[in-house]
N, CA, C and O atoms as CSV, one atom per row, in Angstrom:
chain,resi,resn,atom,element,x,y,z
A,1,MET,N,N,2.353,27.024,11.388
A,1,MET,CA,C,3.273,26.290,12.242
A,1,MET,C,C,3.173,26.819,13.674
A,1,MET,O,O,3.404,26.073,14.626
A,2,SER,N,N,2.834,28.090,13.834
A,2,SER,CA,C,2.753,28.646,15.172
A,2,SER,C,C,1.652,27.991,15.999
A,2,SER,O,O,1.786,27.855,17.215
A,3,GLN,N,N,0.554,27.581,15.338
A,3,GLN,CA,C,-0.526,26.960,16.068
A,3,GLN,C,C,-0.165,25.549,16.536
A,3,GLN,O,O,-0.904,24.946,17.314
A,4,PHE,N,N,0.935,25.037,16.079
A,4,PHE,CA,C,1.382,23.694,16.460
A,4,PHE,C,C,2.400,23.786,17.600
A,4,PHE,O,O,2.938,22.770,18.039
A,5,ALA,N,N,2.659,24.999,18.073
A,5,ALA,CA,C,3.644,25.202,19.152
A,5,ALA,C,C,3.231,24.494,20.439
A,5,ALA,O,O,4.074,24.203,21.289
A,6,ASP,N,N,1.931,24.215,20.583
A,6,ASP,CA,C,1.454,23.516,21.777
A,6,ASP,C,C,1.540,21.997,21.593
A,6,ASP,O,O,1.031,21.244,22.424
A,7,GLY,N,N,2.174,21.550,20.519
A,7,GLY,CA,C,2.313,20.115,20.274
A,7,GLY,C,C,1.014,19.484,19.780
A,7,GLY,O,O,0.862,18.264,19.840
A,8,GLY,N,N,0.081,20.292,19.295
A,8,GLY,CA,C,-1.170,19.787,18.761
A,8,GLY,C,C,-2.228,19.563,19.806
A,8,GLY,O,O,-3.239,18.920,19.521
A,9,MET,N,N,-2.037,20.068,21.006
A,9,MET,CA,C,-2.989,19.859,22.100
A,9,MET,C,C,-4.303,20.646,21.906
A,9,MET,O,O,-5.377,20.160,22.260
A,10,VAL,N,N,-4.207,21.850,21.349
A,10,VAL,CA,C,-5.384,22.720,21.221
A,10,VAL,C,C,-5.931,22.727,19.798
A,10,VAL,O,O,-7.114,22.462,19.587
A,11,ALA,N,N,-5.096,23.021,18.845
A,11,ALA,CA,C,-5.528,23.167,17.484
A,11,ALA,C,C,-5.809,21.793,16.856
A,11,ALA,O,O,-5.116,20.822,17.158
A,12,THR,N,N,-6.806,21.713,15.998
A,12,THR,CA,C,-7.112,20.483,15.331
A,12,THR,C,C,-6.229,20.268,14.108
A,12,THR,O,O,-6.077,19.150,13.614
A,13,LYS,N,N,-5.654,21.364,13.638
A,13,LYS,CA,C,-4.805,21.276,12.442
A,13,LYS,C,C,-3.737,22.350,12.529
A,13,LYS,O,O,-4.056,23.514,12.770
A,14,PRO,N,N,-2.475,21.985,12.336
A,14,PRO,CA,C,-1.438,23.036,12.314
A,14,PRO,C,C,-1.645,23.919,11.102
A,14,PRO,O,O,-1.890,23.412,10.007
A,15,TYR,N,N,-1.554,25.185,11.264
A,15,TYR,CA,C,-1.751,26.097,10.151
A,15,TYR,C,C,-0.406,26.309,9.479
A,15,TYR,O,O,0.382,27.167,9.874
A,16,VAL,N,N,-0.173,25.528,8.485
A,16,VAL,CA,C,1.061,25.553,7.734
A,16,VAL,C,C,0.704,25.630,6.245
A,16,VAL,O,O,-0.223,24.960,5.790
A,17,SER,N,N,1.429,26.435,5.505
A,17,SER,CA,C,1.061,26.670,4.095
A,17,SER,C,C,2.252,26.561,3.178
A,17,SER,O,O,3.376,26.920,3.527
A,18,SER,N,N,1.979,26.070,2.029
A,18,SER,CA,C,2.994,26.052,0.969
A,18,SER,C,C,2.919,27.381,0.208
A,18,SER,O,O,2.014,28.181,0.446
A,19,GLY,N,N,3.843,27.610,-0.683
A,19,GLY,CA,C,3.827,28.813,-1.484
A,19,GLY,C,C,2.600,28.892,-2.362
A,19,GLY,O,O,2.087,29.984,-2.609
A,20,GLN,N,N,2.111,27.745,-2.844
A,20,GLN,CA,C,0.947,27.733,-3.710
A,20,GLN,C,C,-0.299,28.306,-2.977
A,20,GLN,O,O,-1.076,29.067,-3.555
A,21,TYR,N,N,-0.458,27.929,-1.730
A,21,TYR,CA,C,-1.599,28.445,-0.953
A,21,TYR,C,C,-1.448,29.941,-0.725
A,21,TYR,O,O,-2.417,30.689,-0.862
A,22,ILE,N,N,-0.266,30.379,-0.383
A,22,ILE,CA,C,-0.017,31.796,-0.153
A,22,ILE,C,C,-0.310,32.573,-1.434
A,22,ILE,O,O,-0.936,33.633,-1.404
A,23,ASN,N,N,0.152,32.028,-2.555
A,23,ASN,CA,C,-0.092,32.660,-3.871
A,23,ASN,C,C,-1.589,32.780,-4.175
A,23,ASN,O,O,-2.059,33.801,-4.677
A,24,LYS,N,N,-2.316,31.715,-3.857
A,24,LYS,CA,C,-3.761,31.693,-4.134
A,24,LYS,C,C,-4.533,32.687,-3.265
A,24,LYS,O,O,-5.486,33.322,-3.717
A,25,MET,N,N,-4.100,32.805,-2.019
A,25,MET,CA,C,-4.871,33.557,-1.035
A,25,MET,C,C,-4.395,35.002,-0.827
A,25,MET,O,O,-4.977,35.733,-0.027
A,26,SER,N,N,-3.339,35.416,-1.544
A,26,SER,CA,C,-2.822,36.781,-1.342
A,26,SER,C,C,-2.197,37.260,-2.611
A,26,SER,O,O,-2.233,36.577,-3.634
A,27,ASN,N,N,-1.613,38.452,-2.548
A,27,ASN,CA,C,-0.884,38.993,-3.684
A,27,ASN,C,C,0.620,39.093,-3.369
A,27,ASN,O,O,1.359,39.758,-4.095
A,28,TYR,N,N,1.065,38.448,-2.310
A,28,TYR,CA,C,2.474,38.521,-1.886
A,28,TYR,C,C,3.424,37.970,-2.948
A,28,TYR,O,O,4.551,38.449,-3.079
A,29,CYS,N,N,2.986,36.982,-3.695
A,29,CYS,CA,C,3.891,36.335,-4.651
A,29,CYS,C,C,4.076,37.091,-5.944
A,29,CYS,O,O,4.982,36.779,-6.717
A,30,SER,N,N,3.241,38.073,-6.197
A,30,SER,CA,C,3.283,38.757,-7.487
A,30,SER,C,C,4.611,39.473,-7.767
A,30,SER,O,O,5.024,39.592,-8.921
A,31,SER,N,N,5.270,39.944,-6.717
A,31,SER,CA,C,6.553,40.644,-6.954
A,31,SER,C,C,7.728,39.910,-6.267
A,31,SER,O,O,8.796,40.486,-6.062
A,32,CYS,N,N,7.511,38.669,-5.929
A,32,CYS,CA,C,8.550,37.887,-5.229
A,32,CYS,C,C,9.612,37.418,-6.210
A,32,CYS,O,O,9.335,37.146,-7.378
A,33,GLN,N,N,10.836,37.332,-5.702
A,33,GLN,CA,C,11.961,36.868,-6.522
A,33,GLN,C,C,11.970,35.358,-6.693
A,33,GLN,O,O,12.677,34.838,-7.556
A,34,TYR,N,N,11.186,34.639,-5.875
A,34,TYR,CA,C,11.165,33.171,-5.907
A,34,TYR,C,C,10.031,32.677,-6.821
A,34,TYR,O,O,9.040,33.372,-7.043
A,35,ASP,N,N,10.209,31.470,-7.335
A,35,ASP,CA,C,9.221,30.859,-8.215
A,35,ASP,C,C,8.312,29.984,-7.336
A,35,ASP,O,O,8.744,28.958,-6.813
A,36,VAL,N,N,7.056,30.403,-7.184
A,36,VAL,CA,C,6.112,29.717,-6.303
A,36,VAL,C,C,5.809,28.309,-6.759
A,36,VAL,O,O,5.320,27.505,-5.966
A,37,LYS,N,N,6.081,27.984,-8.004
A,37,LYS,CA,C,5.810,26.636,-8.544
A,37,LYS,C,C,6.933,25.658,-8.293
A,37,LYS,O,O,6.752,24.459,-8.504
A,38,LYS,N,N,8.090,26.125,-7.848
A,38,LYS,CA,C,9.231,25.257,-7.657
A,38,LYS,C,C,9.431,24.890,-6.185
A,38,LYS,O,O,9.310,25.733,-5.296
A,39,LYS,N,N,9.742,23.600,-5.948
A,39,LYS,CA,C,10.073,23.143,-4.589
A,39,LYS,C,C,11.571,23.095,-4.356
A,39,LYS,O,O,12.042,23.246,-3.228
A,40,THR,N,N,12.314,22.885,-5.430
A,40,THR,CA,C,13.769,22.774,-5.311
A,40,THR,C,C,14.432,23.522,-6.465
A,40,THR,O,O,13.804,23.858,-7.469
A,41,GLY,N,N,15.693,23.760,-6.280
A,41,GLY,CA,C,16.484,24.401,-7.329
A,41,GLY,C,C,16.590,25.886,-7.143
A,41,GLY,O,O,16.091,26.452,-6.171
A,42,GLU,N,N,17.242,26.501,-8.083
A,42,GLU,CA,C,17.445,27.942,-8.046
A,42,GLU,C,C,16.132,28.682,-8.072
A,42,GLU,O,O,15.255,28.365,-8.876
A,43,HIS,N,N,15.985,29.642,-7.223
A,43,HIS,CA,C,14.795,30.491,-7.109
A,43,HIS,C,C,13.519,29.727,-6.666
A,43,HIS,O,O,12.414,30.240,-6.844
A,44,ALA,N,N,13.655,28.530,-6.102
A,44,ALA,CA,C,12.514,27.802,-5.595
A,44,ALA,C,C,11.937,28.538,-4.408
A,44,ALA,O,O,12.683,29.070,-3.587
A,45,CYS,N,N,10.636,28.576,-4.304
A,45,CYS,CA,C,9.950,29.250,-3.204
A,45,CYS,C,C,10.295,28.550,-1.880
A,45,CYS,O,O,10.060,27.350,-1.732
A,46,PRO,N,N,10.850,29.299,-0.927
A,46,PRO,CA,C,11.204,28.684,0.359
A,46,PRO,C,C,10.007,28.079,1.110
A,46,PRO,O,O,10.158,27.096,1.836
A,47,PHE,N,N,8.831,28.666,0.932
A,47,PHE,CA,C,7.666,28.130,1.645
A,47,PHE,C,C,7.342,26.707,1.221
A,47,PHE,O,O,6.838,25.927,2.030
A,48,ASN,N,N,7.620,26.351,-0.026
A,48,ASN,CA,C,7.312,25.005,-0.498
A,48,ASN,C,C,8.128,23.935,0.203
A,48,ASN,O,O,7.573,22.967,0.722
A,49,SER,N,N,9.435,24.102,0.219
A,49,SER,CA,C,10.266,23.076,0.854
A,49,SER,C,C,10.123,23.131,2.363
A,49,SER,O,O,10.173,22.089,3.017
A,50,LEU,N,N,9.949,24.306,2.932
A,50,LEU,CA,C,9.775,24.402,4.401
A,50,LEU,C,C,8.456,23.792,4.842
A,50,LEU,O,O,8.360,23.255,5.945
A,51,TYR,N,N,7.462,23.865,4.013
A,51,TYR,CA,C,6.166,23.210,4.289
A,51,TYR,C,C,6.371,21.709,4.420
A,51,TYR,O,O,5.948,21.104,5.405
A,52,TRP,N,N,7.009,21.118,3.446
A,52,TRP,CA,C,7.219,19.658,3.461
A,52,TRP,C,C,8.192,19.257,4.554
A,52,TRP,O,O,8.056,18.187,5.147
A,53,HIS,N,N,9.179,20.113,4.828
A,53,HIS,CA,C,10.106,19.836,5.902
A,53,HIS,C,C,9.383,19.763,7.232
A,53,HIS,O,O,9.646,18.862,8.028
A,54,PHE,N,N,8.481,20.691,7.486
A,54,PHE,CA,C,7.671,20.683,8.708
A,54,PHE,C,C,6.811,19.443,8.799
A,54,PHE,O,O,6.767,18.793,9.843
A,55,LEU,N,N,6.121,19.105,7.712
A,55,LEU,CA,C,5.270,17.910,7.720
A,55,LEU,C,C,6.100,16.653,7.929
A,55,LEU,O,O,5.696,15.765,8.681
A,56,ASP,N,N,7.250,16.564,7.278
A,56,ASP,CA,C,8.104,15.382,7.425
A,56,ASP,C,C,8.599,15.261,8.862
A,56,ASP,O,O,8.628,14.164,9.419
A,57,ARG,N,N,8.983,16.372,9.456
A,57,ARG,CA,C,9.515,16.379,10.809
A,57,ARG,C,C,8.462,15.955,11.854
A,57,ARG,O,O,8.807,15.377,12.884
A,58,HIS,N,N,7.200,16.242,11.584
A,58,HIS,CA,C,6.125,15.950,12.542
A,58,HIS,C,C,5.191,14.818,12.064
A,58,HIS,O,O,4.062,14.689,12.538
A,59,GLN,N,N,5.674,14.025,11.141
A,59,GLN,CA,C,4.817,13.004,10.553
A,59,GLN,C,C,4.240,12.013,11.573
A,59,GLN,O,O,3.084,11.605,11.455
A,60,LYS,N,N,5.025,11.634,12.549
A,60,LYS,CA,C,4.576,10.650,13.550
A,60,LYS,C,C,3.288,11.130,14.246
A,60,LYS,O,O,2.393,10.329,14.517
A,61,VAL,N,N,3.201,12.422,14.527
A,61,VAL,CA,C,2.039,12.986,15.215
A,61,VAL,C,C,0.926,13.345,14.230
A,61,VAL,O,O,-0.247,13.057,14.470
A,62,LEU,N,N,1.308,13.974,13.126
A,62,LEU,CA,C,0.294,14.557,12.222
A,62,LEU,C,C,-0.362,13.554,11.298
A,62,LEU,O,O,-1.484,13.788,10.848
A,63,THR,N,N,0.291,12.454,11.002
A,63,THR,CA,C,-0.295,11.477,10.056
A,63,THR,C,C,-1.613,10.920,10.549
A,63,THR,O,O,-2.439,10.483,9.748
A,64,ARG,N,N,-1.825,10.930,11.863
A,64,ARG,CA,C,-3.091,10.438,12.421
A,64,ARG,C,C,-4.193,11.472,12.376
A,64,ARG,O,O,-5.357,11.148,12.613
A,65,ASN,N,N,-3.841,12.724,12.074
A,65,ASN,CA,C,-4.835,13.801,12.011
A,65,ASN,C,C,-5.575,13.744,10.690
A,65,ASN,O,O,-4.956,13.943,9.644
A,66,PRO,N,N,-6.885,13.478,10.692
A,66,PRO,CA,C,-7.599,13.338,9.432
A,66,PRO,C,C,-7.623,14.594,8.586
A,66,PRO,O,O,-7.805,14.510,7.371
A,67,ARG,N,N,-7.441,15.775,9.206
A,67,ARG,CA,C,-7.503,17.019,8.457
A,67,ARG,C,C,-6.194,17.280,7.697
A,67,ARG,O,O,-6.182,18.075,6.757
A,68,ILE,N,N,-5.109,16.633,8.082
A,68,ILE,CA,C,-3.853,16.866,7.397
A,68,ILE,C,C,-3.200,15.562,6.920
A,68,ILE,O,O,-2.269,15.580,6.115
A,69,GLY,N,N,-3.690,14.459,7.417
A,69,GLY,CA,C,-3.123,13.160,7.076
A,69,GLY,C,C,-3.087,12.877,5.564
A,69,GLY,O,O,-2.205,12.162,5.089
A,70,MET,N,N,-4.028,13.429,4.825
A,70,MET,CA,C,-4.067,13.197,3.378
A,70,MET,C,C,-2.831,13.732,2.665
A,70,MET,O,O,-2.459,13.230,1.604
A,71,MET,N,N,-2.197,14.740,3.238
A,71,MET,CA,C,-1.023,15.313,2.605
A,71,MET,C,C,0.146,14.291,2.611
A,71,MET,O,O,1.015,14.318,1.740
A,72,TYR,N,N,0.136,13.408,3.601
A,72,TYR,CA,C,1.174,12.384,3.650
A,72,TYR,C,C,1.061,11.364,2.569
A,72,TYR,O,O,2.072,10.783,2.172
A,73,ARG,N,N,-0.127,11.114,2.068
A,73,ARG,CA,C,-0.259,10.215,0.908
A,73,ARG,C,C,0.451,10.796,-0.303
A,73,ARG,O,O,1.106,10.073,-1.055
A,74,HIS,N,N,0.322,12.099,-0.490
A,74,HIS,CA,C,1.011,12.753,-1.579
A,74,HIS,C,C,2.555,12.668,-1.362
A,74,HIS,O,O,3.307,12.338,-2.279
A,75,TRP,N,N,2.980,12.971,-0.147
A,75,TRP,CA,C,4.405,12.925,0.204
A,75,TRP,C,C,4.968,11.526,-0.002
A,75,TRP,O,O,6.054,11.370,-0.561
A,76,ASP,N,N,4.246,10.516,0.442
A,76,ASP,CA,C,4.706,9.129,0.352
A,76,ASP,C,C,4.731,8.632,-1.094
A,76,ASP,O,O,5.446,7.678,-1.401
A,77,ASN,N,N,3.966,9.259,-1.982
A,77,ASN,CA,C,3.987,8.849,-3.390
A,77,ASN,C,C,5.175,9.402,-4.153
A,77,ASN,O,O,5.461,8.953,-5.263
A,78,LEU,N,N,5.871,10.370,-3.575
A,78,LEU,CA,C,7.060,10.892,-4.242
A,78,LEU,C,C,8.204,9.902,-4.094
A,78,LEU,O,O,8.277,9.182,-3.098
A,79,GLU,N,N,9.073,9.862,-5.047
A,79,GLU,CA,C,10.272,9.013,-4.957
A,79,GLU,C,C,11.142,9.529,-3.846
A,79,GLU,O,O,11.151,10.725,-3.555
A,80,GLU,N,N,11.879,8.626,-3.220
A,80,GLU,CA,C,12.765,8.991,-2.110
A,80,GLU,C,C,13.722,10.108,-2.498
A,80,GLU,O,O,13.978,11.004,-1.693
A,81,ALA,N,N,14.258,10.072,-3.720
A,81,ALA,CA,C,15.189,11.126,-4.163
A,81,ALA,C,C,14.507,12.481,-4.227
A,81,ALA,O,O,15.119,13.498,-3.902
A,82,GLN,N,N,13.256,12.508,-4.638
A,82,GLN,CA,C,12.511,13.766,-4.690
A,82,GLN,C,C,12.276,14.304,-3.277
A,82,GLN,O,O,12.472,15.491,-3.017
A,83,ARG,N,N,11.857,13.426,-2.374
A,83,ARG,CA,C,11.630,13.847,-0.989
A,83,ARG,C,C,12.915,14.383,-0.374
A,83,ARG,O,O,12.919,15.412,0.301
A,84,GLN,N,N,14.009,13.663,-0.623
A,84,GLN,CA,C,15.291,14.119,-0.048
A,84,GLN,C,C,15.726,15.451,-0.622
A,84,GLN,O,O,16.273,16.283,0.101
A,85,ALA,N,N,15.496,15.670,-1.899
A,85,ALA,CA,C,15.847,16.965,-2.523
A,85,ALA,C,C,15.075,18.115,-1.869
A,85,ALA,O,O,15.631,19.184,-1.617
A,86,VAL,N,N,13.769,17.875,-1.595
A,86,VAL,CA,C,12.962,18.896,-0.962
A,86,VAL,C,C,13.459,19.160,0.461
A,86,VAL,O,O,13.564,20.313,0.878
A,87,LEU,N,N,13.759,18.112,1.192
A,87,LEU,CA,C,14.286,18.290,2.554
A,87,LEU,C,C,15.657,18.986,2.564
A,87,LEU,O,O,15.938,19.824,3.421
A,88,ASP,N,N,16.488,18.622,1.604
A,88,ASP,CA,C,17.798,19.301,1.504
A,88,ASP,C,C,17.658,20.779,1.170
A,88,ASP,O,O,18.408,21.613,1.677
A,89,GLN,N,N,16.684,21.099,0.307
A,89,GLN,CA,C,16.430,22.504,-0.037
A,89,GLN,C,C,15.995,23.264,1.190
A,89,GLN,O,O,16.454,24.380,1.432
A,90,ALA,N,N,15.097,22.659,1.978
A,90,ALA,CA,C,14.642,23.333,3.206
A,90,ALA,C,C,15.801,23.523,4.190
A,90,ALA,O,O,15.926,24.585,4.801
A,91,GLU,N,N,16.634,22.516,4.342
A,91,GLU,CA,C,17.794,22.626,5.243
A,91,GLU,C,C,18.706,23.757,4.795
A,91,GLU,O,O,19.250,24.479,5.630
A,92,THR,N,N,18.882,23.922,3.486
A,92,THR,CA,C,19.697,25.042,2.961
A,92,THR,C,C,19.086,26.380,3.354
A,92,THR,O,O,19.789,27.285,3.804
A,93,TYR,N,N,17.771,26.499,3.180
A,93,TYR,CA,C,17.118,27.770,3.578
A,93,TYR,C,C,17.255,27.999,5.076
A,93,TYR,O,O,17.539,29.118,5.503
A,94,LEU,N,N,17.061,26.973,5.871
A,94,LEU,CA,C,17.159,27.137,7.328
A,94,LEU,C,C,18.581,27.495,7.763
A,94,LEU,O,O,18.773,28.309,8.666
A,95,ALA,N,N,19.566,26.888,7.122
A,95,ALA,CA,C,20.958,27.198,7.474
A,95,ALA,C,C,21.356,28.636,7.081
A,95,ALA,O,O,22.274,29.218,7.660
A,96,ASN,N,N,20.656,29.185,6.099
A,96,ASN,CA,C,20.997,30.526,5.604
A,96,ASN,C,C,19.871,31.529,5.849
A,96,ASN,O,O,19.752,32.513,5.119
A,97,ILE,N,N,19.064,31.295,6.843
A,97,ILE,CA,C,17.877,32.094,7.089
A,97,ILE,C,C,18.177,33.586,7.239
A,97,ILE,O,O,17.378,34.428,6.831
A,98,ASN,N,N,19.300,33.898,7.810
A,98,ASN,CA,C,19.654,35.305,8.030
A,98,ASN,C,C,20.130,35.993,6.761
A,98,ASN,O,O,20.303,37.212,6.745
A,99,ARG,N,N,20.341,35.236,5.712
A,99,ARG,CA,C,20.810,35.813,4.427
A,99,ARG,C,C,19.673,35.978,3.430
A,99,ARG,O,O,19.860,36.628,2.402
A,100,LEU,N,N,18.493,35.408,3.698
A,100,LEU,CA,C,17.406,35.460,2.720
A,100,LEU,C,C,16.780,36.836,2.658
A,100,LEU,O,O,15.848,37.055,1.885
């Protein structure tokens, strides 16, 4: 997300990751209290919902980017209730960021 701070002027793709990617590429998840496979609910990995929250918030700009646009097809295939649950989960994490 930090590479997108310029509004996409320099970077070809915002570097944003879900919990699954972090789990695959590191060992940080091995002792984490959150479930990397969950997007919502108790013990859901915050990176998962925050990932989709970021993509949803910047969809107007990012959907045209061929390197990340494909993720929107997955997002658009989810039912509206599922998308809203993910966004609500992210909003909960953001509202309580100092308590995590």
